[in-house]
C-alpha positions in Angstrom: 34.1 296.8 -30.2 34.8 300.0 -28.9 38.2 300.0 -26.9 38.6 302.9 -24.5 42.1 305.2 -24.0 43.3 303.2 -20.6 46.9 305.3 -20.0 49.0 308.0 -21.9 53.0 308.4 -21.6 56.0 310.3 -22.3 59.3 310.0 -23.0 61.2 313.4 -22.3 64.8 312.0 -23.6 64.9 309.4 -25.5 65.0 306.2 -23.0 65.8 307.6 -20.3 62.5 308.3 -18.2 58.4 307.7 -19.1 56.0 309.8 -17.5 52.4 309.3 -16.6 49.6 312.1 -18.2 46.5 312.2 -17.8 45.2 314.3 -21.1 47.4 315.3 -24.0 46.7 317.9 -27.0 47.6 315.7 -30.3 49.1 317.8 -33.4 48.7 316.0 -36.9 51.7 315.1 -38.4 54.0 315.8 -34.7 54.6 313.2 -31.4 53.2 313.3 -28.8 54.5 317.1 -27.1 57.4 316.3 -24.9 58.3 313.2 -26.3 61.6 312.1 -26.9 62.3 316.0 -27.3 66.1 314.9 -26.2 68.7 312.2 -26.4 71.9 311.0 -25.2 73.9 310.6 -27.9 76.8 308.6 -27.1 80.7 309.0 -28.0 80.8 306.9 -31.7 77.7 308.6 -32.8 77.7 311.0 -35.6 74.3 312.8 -35.2 75.2 316.8 -36.5 73.1 319.5 -34.5 74.2 321.8 -37.6 71.6 319.8 -39.6 69.3 318.2 -37.2 67.2 315.8 -38.2 66.2 311.6 -38.2 69.1 309.4 -37.2 68.9 306.0 -36.2 68.7 304.8 -32.6 71.7 303.6 -32.7 73.2 306.4 -32.6 71.8 307.3 -28.8 72.5 305.9 -25.6 69.2 303.3 -24.7 67.6 300.6 -22.8 68.5 297.6 -25.8 72.7 298.3 -25.2 72.2 299.6 -21.3 69.0 298.1 -20.1 69.6 299.9 -16.4 68.2 302.7 -18.6 64.5 301.3 -18.7 63.8 301.6 -14.6 64.2 305.0 -15.2 60.8 307.9 -14.2 60.7 311.5 -15.4 58.4 314.2 -14.6 58.6 317.6 -16.8 57.6 320.7 -15.9 57.2 322.5 -19.2 56.5 325.7 -17.8 60.3 325.7 -16.7 61.6 323.4 -19.2 62.9 321.4 -16.5 62.8 317.5 -16.2 63.1 315.6 -13.2 64.9 312.4 -13.4 64.8 309.5 -10.5 66.3 305.9 -10.6 66.6 303.0 -7.9 69.8 302.9 -8.1 70.9 307.3 -8.3 70.1 310.6 -6.6 67.1 312.2 -8.0 67.9 314.8 -10.3 66.1 318.1 -11.8 67.7 320.0 -15.1 67.4 322.1 -18.2 68.8 319.2 -21.3 68.8 322.7 -22.9 71.2 324.3 -20.7 74.9 323.2 -21.1 75.9 323.0 -17.7 72.7 320.5 -16.8 73.2 318.5 -19.9 76.4 317.5 -18.3 75.2 316.9 -14.6 73.2 314.3 -17.2 75.7 312.8 -18.4 77.6 312.7 -15.5 74.2 311.4 -13.9 73.8 308.3 -16.1 77.2 307.5 -16.5 77.0 304.9 -13.4 74.7 302.8 -15.6 75.7 302.7 -18.8 78.4 299.2 -19.7 81.3 300.0 -19.7 82.1 297.8 -22.9 79.9 300.2 -24.8 80.4 303.1 -26.8 79.6 305.8 -23.8 77.2 308.3 -23.2 78.7 311.9 -24.4 75.8 314.5 -25.2 72.1 315.9 -25.4 71.1 316.8 -28.1 68.0 317.5 -29.8 66.3 317.9 -33.3 63.9 320.5 -32.6 61.3 319.9 -35.7 59.8 316.4 -33.5 60.5 314.0 -31.3 63.3 311.6 -32.0 61.3 308.7 -32.7 62.6 305.1 -33.6 60.6 306.1 -37.1 61.5 308.8 -39.8 58.3 310.0 -38.9 56.4 311.6 -36.5 54.9 308.4 -35.1 52.5 307.5 -32.0 53.3 304.3 -30.5 49.9 302.0 -28.9 49.7 299.3 -27.7 46.7 296.5 -26.9 46.1 295.5 -23.3 45.0 292.7 -24.1 47.8 291.4 -26.8 49.6 291.8 -23.8 48.0 289.4 -21.9 48.5 287.1 -24.6 52.4 287.5 -24.4 51.9 287.3 -20.3 50.1 283.8 -21.1 53.0 282.7 -23.0 55.9 283.3 -20.9 53.8 281.7 -18.2 54.0 285.4 -15.7 53.5 288.6 -15.6 55.2 291.4 -16.4 54.7 295.4 -16.7 53.2 296.6 -20.5 55.7 299.8 -19.5 58.4 297.6 -21.1 57.1 298.5 -24.4 57.1 302.2 -23.7 54.2 303.0 -25.8 52.2 306.1 -25.9 49.0 305.2 -25.8 48.3 302.0 -24.2 44.3 300.9 -25.5 41.8 298.7 -23.5 38.9 296.8 -24.3 39.8 295.5 -27.5 39.9 292.2 -28.9 44.3 290.8 -28.9 45.8 291.7 -31.9 42.8 293.2 -33.7 45.8 296.8 -33.7 47.3 294.3 -36.4 44.4 294.8 -38.4 44.6 298.7 -38.6 47.5 299.0 -40.5 46.3 301.7 -43.6 43.4 302.4 -41.3 42.7 305.5 -39.9 41.5 305.3 -35.8 39.7 308.1 -33.3 41.5 308.6 -29.6 38.8 311.5 -27.9 38.9 314.2 -30.6 42.1 313.1 -32.7 42.2 311.3 -35.8 45.4 309.0 -36.0 46.4 306.6 -39.4 48.4 303.1 -38.4 51.4 303.0 -40.4 52.8 299.7 -39.1 54.0 297.3 -36.6 56.8 297.5 -34.1 59.0 295.3 -34.3 60.8 295.1 -30.4 64.3 295.3 -29.7 66.2 293.6 -26.1 64.7 296.7 -24.1 61.6 294.9 -24.0 63.6 291.9 -21.9 64.4 294.7 -18.7 62.3 295.0 -15.8 61.0 298.5 -15.5 61.6 298.5 -11.5 64.8 296.5 -11.3 66.6 297.6 -14.4 68.1 294.2 -15.0 66.6 291.3 -18.0 64.3 289.0 -16.7 62.8 288.0 -19.3 62.9 287.1 -23.2 60.0 289.1 -24.6 61.3 288.5 -27.7 61.5 284.8 -27.3 57.8 284.7 -26.1 57.0 286.7 -29.5 59.0 284.6 -32.0 57.8 281.1 -30.3 53.7 282.5 -29.7 53.7 284.6 -33.4 56.6 283.9 -35.7 57.8 287.8 -35.1 59.5 289.9 -32.7 56.0 292.4 -33.8 54.4 294.3 -31.0 51.7 297.5 -31.1 51.7 300.0 -34.2 52.9 303.5 -35.2 50.8 305.7 -36.1 50.6 309.1 -37.0 48.0 312.4 -36.2 46.4 313.4 -39.3 43.6 315.9 -37.2 45.2 317.9 -33.8 42.3 317.4 -30.9 42.5 316.1 -27.0 42.8 313.3 -25.9 42.3 312.0 -22.0 42.3 308.2 -20.4 39.2 306.8 -20.7 38.6 308.2 -24.6 37.1 305.8 -26.8 39.4 304.5 -29.6 37.7 303.6 -32.4 38.1 302.7 -35.8 36.2 304.9 -38.8 37.9 303.7 -41.8 
């Protein structure tokens, strides 16, 4: 059975908003363009911008610790290098995260939705080489809507698939078939990717993307139904190419 690409999403600032795309060019051994391009390091982070590289997500402000961040949406203007952020409890802002003044504006903007009992947002950082993913390689994350429906059935109610913060949302596939793709290559549109591993989920997925409130035990549902906290897979781009909503998804070996 061939699936298709239902949705494409990028998250320009790590854990700080998402944006829907209709098409994008994937490049070999790169993250989705402008995905996790920036991150907000908290006051306890030791991330060194002088020697940019991969560090664990624990160095950054994230929805697992600040659930209200899950309700942020984003719009990028690549020509101007700006990101517009919206949140139901905050005034919309447009910033250039590379501009020190705008970076300061972002820190002040996010402060009201940052828990006071956690390390607070302190500075905007950028790798410069690739997106600041949760993996130590340039990953693209994929989820399967049929698997999502299985989780909904376990929960007994519907939830938004955007809780999983995936880059690519796939449809018309058997539930959990993506778990059989580990080590295999898939083709989406003109791009090819190798699936590397299952994604172990965190508390961020328990939070509504509309309200920013924790309202669903997604981790408990995964453990009760399948004995683990994994949902979706990470892949790396092995052949550059354009992808579009509606493109065929197929395993090529």
